[in-house]
C-alpha positions as CSV (number, residue, x, y, z in Angstrom):
1,M,-16.6,-1.1,2.1
2,K,-15.6,-3.1,-1.0
3,L,-13.2,-6.1,-0.5
4,G,-10.3,-7.1,-2.6
5,T,-6.9,-8.4,-2.6
6,L,-3.6,-7.7,-4.4
7,V,-2.8,-9.2,-7.9
8,R,0.8,-9.7,-8.4
9,I,2.0,-10.0,-12.0
10,T,5.4,-11.1,-12.7
11,D,4.7,-12.5,-16.0
12,I,2.5,-10.4,-18.3
13,T,1.3,-13.5,-20.4
14,K,-0.3,-14.7,-17.1
15,A,-2.4,-11.5,-16.5
16,D,-5.7,-13.0,-17.5
17,E,-5.1,-16.0,-15.2
18,E,-4.2,-13.7,-12.0
19,F,-7.5,-11.6,-12.4
20,G,-9.4,-14.7,-13.1
21,K,-8.2,-16.1,-9.4
22,V,-9.6,-12.9,-7.9
23,K,-12.8,-13.4,-9.7
24,E,-13.0,-17.1,-8.4
25,L,-12.4,-15.8,-4.9
26,G,-15.6,-13.7,-5.0
27,L,-13.8,-10.4,-4.7
28,P,-14.8,-7.4,-6.8
29,S,-11.6,-5.4,-6.5
30,C,-7.8,-5.5,-6.1
31,Q,-4.6,-3.4,-5.8
32,L,-2.3,-4.2,-8.8
33,V,1.4,-5.1,-8.0
34,Y,3.5,-4.9,-11.5
35,K,7.3,-4.1,-11.4
36,P,8.8,-4.9,-14.7
37,A,12.3,-3.7,-15.7
38,A,10.5,-1.3,-18.2
39,Y,6.9,-0.2,-18.3
40,K,5.3,-0.8,-21.6
41,N,2.1,0.6,-23.0
42,E,1.0,-2.6,-24.6
43,D,1.4,-4.5,-21.2
44,A,-1.0,-1.9,-19.8
45,E,-3.6,-2.8,-22.4
46,I,-3.0,-6.3,-21.4
47,I,-3.9,-5.8,-17.8
48,K,-6.6,-3.4,-18.6
49,A,-8.4,-5.9,-20.8
50,A,-7.9,-8.8,-18.1
51,A,-9.3,-6.7,-15.4
52,E,-12.4,-5.8,-17.7
53,K,-12.8,-9.3,-18.8
54,H,-13.3,-10.7,-15.3
55,G,-14.9,-7.4,-13.9
56,I,-12.3,-6.6,-11.4
57,E,-11.9,-3.2,-10.3
58,I,-8.4,-1.9,-9.9
59,S,-8.6,0.4,-6.8
60,A,-4.8,1.2,-7.0
61,M,-1.5,0.2,-8.2
62,F,1.5,-0.6,-5.8
63,A,4.4,1.2,-7.4
64,G,7.4,-0.7,-5.8
65,Y,11.0,-0.5,-6.8
66,N,12.6,-2.7,-9.3
67,D,16.2,-2.6,-7.9
68,N,15.2,-5.1,-5.4
69,D,18.0,-3.7,-3.0
70,T,15.5,-2.9,0.2
71,V,16.2,-4.8,3.3
72,W,12.8,-4.9,5.0
73,D,13.5,-4.7,8.5
74,I,14.0,-2.1,11.3
75,Y,17.6,-1.8,11.2
76,F,19.2,-1.8,7.7
77,G,15.8,-0.6,6.3
78,Y,16.7,2.7,7.4
79,K,19.5,3.0,4.8
80,T,17.8,0.9,1.9
81,A,14.1,1.7,1.9
82,G,12.0,4.1,-0.1
83,I,13.1,7.5,-1.9
84,N,15.2,8.9,0.7
85,V,18.1,6.7,-0.2
86,E,20.5,8.9,-2.0
87,A,22.1,6.0,-4.1
88,Y,18.7,5.2,-5.5
89,R,16.6,8.5,-5.0
90,K,16.5,9.6,-8.7
91,S,16.2,6.1,-10.1
92,R,13.1,5.2,-7.7
93,I,11.4,8.5,-8.6
94,D,11.9,8.1,-12.1
95,Y,10.6,4.5,-11.9
96,I,7.5,5.7,-9.9
97,K,6.8,8.4,-12.7
98,A,6.9,5.8,-15.2
99,A,4.4,3.6,-13.1
100,S,2.1,6.7,-13.1
101,D,2.2,6.9,-17.0
102,F,1.3,3.4,-17.0
103,A,-1.4,3.4,-14.6
104,K,-3.0,6.3,-16.6
105,I,-3.3,4.0,-19.6
106,I,-5.3,1.4,-17.3
107,G,-7.3,4.2,-15.7
108,I,-5.9,3.8,-12.4
109,T,-6.1,6.9,-10.1
110,D,-4.2,5.9,-7.1
111,I,-0.5,5.0,-6.9
112,I,0.9,3.7,-3.8
113,I,4.5,3.5,-2.6
114,H,6.5,2.8,0.4
115,A,8.2,6.3,1.0
116,G,10.8,4.8,3.2
117,F,11.4,5.5,7.0
118,V,10.3,9.2,7.8
119,P,12.4,11.1,10.3
120,N,10.5,12.0,13.6
121,N,12.7,15.3,13.6
122,P,11.2,17.7,11.2
123,F,14.4,19.5,11.1
124,A,16.6,16.5,9.8
125,D,18.3,16.8,6.4
126,E,16.4,13.6,5.4
127,Y,13.2,15.1,6.2
128,G,13.5,18.1,4.0
129,T,14.9,15.8,1.1
130,L,11.8,13.5,1.6
131,I,9.4,16.5,1.4
132,C,11.0,17.5,-2.0
133,G,10.7,13.8,-3.4
134,I,7.0,13.5,-2.3
135,N,6.4,17.0,-3.8
136,T,7.9,16.0,-7.1
137,L,5.6,13.0,-7.4
138,T,2.5,14.7,-6.4
139,S,3.2,17.5,-8.8
140,Y,3.8,14.9,-11.5
141,F,0.5,13.0,-10.8
142,R,-1.8,16.1,-10.4
143,P,-2.2,16.9,-14.2
144,K,-3.2,13.1,-14.8
145,G,-5.8,13.3,-11.9
146,Q,-3.9,10.8,-10.0
147,N,-3.3,10.7,-6.1
148,L,-0.1,9.5,-4.2
149,L,-0.7,7.2,-1.4
150,L,2.0,6.6,1.2
151,E,1.9,3.0,2.9
152,T,1.9,3.1,6.7
153,G,5.2,1.5,8.2
154,G,8.2,3.1,9.1
155,E,7.0,6.2,10.9
156,A,5.1,7.2,14.0
157,P,1.4,8.2,12.9
158,I,2.0,11.7,14.0
159,T,5.3,11.9,11.8
160,L,3.2,10.8,8.9
161,L,0.6,13.5,9.6
162,R,3.1,16.0,9.6
163,L,4.6,14.9,6.4
164,I,1.4,15.3,4.7
165,E,0.7,18.6,6.1
166,D,4.2,19.8,5.1
167,V,3.9,18.9,1.5
168,G,0.6,20.5,1.4
169,A,-0.5,18.5,-1.6
170,D,-4.2,18.0,-2.4
171,N,-3.6,14.7,-4.0
172,L,-1.4,13.1,-1.2
173,F,-3.0,10.2,1.0
174,I,-2.6,7.1,2.9
175,N,-2.7,3.6,2.2
176,F,-3.6,2.2,5.7
177,D,-1.8,-0.9,6.7
178,P,-2.9,-1.8,10.2
179,A,-0.3,-4.7,10.6
180,N,2.5,-2.5,9.5
181,I,1.6,-0.2,12.4
182,L,2.2,-2.9,14.6
183,M,4.9,-4.8,13.1
184,Y,7.2,-1.6,12.9
185,G,6.6,-1.2,16.6
186,Y,4.9,2.3,16.1
187,G,1.8,1.7,18.4
188,H,-1.8,0.6,17.5
189,P,-3.8,0.8,14.4
190,V,-6.9,2.4,15.9
191,D,-4.8,5.1,17.6
192,A,-3.2,5.9,14.3
193,L,-6.4,6.2,12.6
194,K,-7.4,8.9,15.1
195,V,-4.3,10.7,14.2
196,F,-4.5,10.7,10.3
197,G,-7.7,8.8,9.8
198,K,-9.1,11.4,7.4
199,Y,-6.2,10.8,4.7
200,V,-7.1,7.2,4.2
201,R,-8.0,6.1,0.8
202,N,-7.3,2.5,0.6
203,M,-6.5,-0.1,3.4
204,H,-4.5,-3.5,3.6
205,G,-6.5,-6.1,5.2
206,K,-3.3,-7.7,7.1
207,D,-2.7,-8.9,10.5
208,G,0.6,-9.1,12.7
209,F,2.3,-8.6,15.7
210,L,4.6,-6.2,17.6
211,P,8.4,-6.6,17.1
212,T,10.3,-8.4,19.8
213,D,13.8,-7.6,19.0
214,T,15.2,-4.3,17.7
215,R,16.3,-5.4,14.1
216,H,13.4,-7.3,12.7
217,T,9.7,-6.3,12.2
218,G,7.0,-8.2,13.9
219,R,5.6,-11.5,12.7
220,E,2.6,-11.2,10.2
221,A,-0.1,-13.4,10.7
222,P,-3.5,-14.5,9.1
223,V,-6.2,-12.0,9.5
224,G,-7.9,-12.5,12.8
225,D,-4.9,-14.5,14.4
226,G,-2.7,-11.3,14.9
227,A,-2.9,-8.4,17.2
228,V,-4.9,-6.0,15.1
229,D,-8.1,-4.7,16.5
230,F,-10.1,-4.8,13.4
231,K,-13.4,-4.4,15.1
232,G,-12.1,-1.1,16.4
233,V,-10.7,-0.1,13.0
234,I,-14.1,-0.6,11.4
235,E,-15.7,1.4,14.0
236,E,-13.3,4.1,13.7
237,F,-13.6,3.9,9.8
238,R,-17.3,4.3,10.2
239,R,-16.9,7.4,12.5
240,L,-14.8,8.8,9.8
241,S,-17.3,7.8,7.1
242,Y,-14.8,5.8,5.4
243,D,-16.5,3.6,2.9
244,R,-14.0,2.5,0.3
245,Y,-11.6,-0.6,0.2
246,I,-10.2,-3.2,2.3
247,T,-7.6,-5.1,0.3
248,I,-6.7,-8.3,1.8
249,E,-2.8,-9.1,1.8
250,R,-1.2,-12.2,2.8
251,E,2.6,-12.3,2.4
252,I,3.2,-15.8,1.8
253,S,2.6,-18.0,-1.4
254,G,0.8,-21.0,-2.6
255,E,-2.3,-22.9,-1.2
256,A,-1.8,-21.4,2.2
257,Q,-2.1,-18.0,0.9
258,I,-5.4,-18.7,-0.9
259,R,-6.7,-20.4,2.3
260,D,-5.7,-17.5,4.4
261,I,-7.4,-15.0,1.8
262,I,-10.7,-16.8,1.8
263,K,-10.4,-16.9,5.7
264,A,-9.9,-13.1,5.6
265,K,-12.8,-12.5,3.1
266,E,-15.2,-14.3,5.5
267,Y,-13.7,-12.4,8.6
268,F,-14.3,-9.2,7.0
269,E,-17.8,-10.1,5.5
270,K,-18.9,-11.0,9.0
271,L,-17.4,-8.0,10.8
272,L,-18.8,-5.6,8.1
273,A,-22.3,-7.1,8.6
274,E,-22.4,-6.4,12.4
């Protein structure tokens, strides 16, 4: 498996610097996070050149939403997250399409999104609407040879599997975040892999804990300090013959983030060598 981390670019003039940091960490791959007000072809060329200069493979692009109106919790998030929010559905789908065009210039084949909270009830109106939205995106991606990856989080594992099967697209997969499985309160990562593991194309190396109240997600933690059973995850990956990416994510900033990424890199290197 190939280790990497996230490259978050907020200033396009610092793209070279950001990819240089990944090289300094000794990581060969990354997921790109770039959410400008408008995607520009010339910016894609800048990112492509920076990644190539430092020898960093971009395994996927995380296409977030530029409106920044999502509340990341397990309460208000139901009405603000993803493409199932009526007020933002069209603008967010259009933004993801623009991200797809941008990624094509760079040569990125996998686009990751937070689809939002997936209803457990397959007969809920919101579920049918979400199927249509996901189908719109997979249909847009397919001619460009791109895949849509759904970030795990606000849904039960069996519900995510149902969504993938109901959409029925051959380019619909999963970005597996084991910490999110815990932090949103939907069980344990190893069990989740036993449900939908064959659809995983990328993984966030992130750790965390179960929630302790009904409004907020569980706490994130440095890799190895949380409740994720990474040894069990790797064992299940090997059973599934998964040999792709582990993309380290630590949702803090500054020197502490760098220290935790280095710690996670060493943790995974040791675990993969066993």
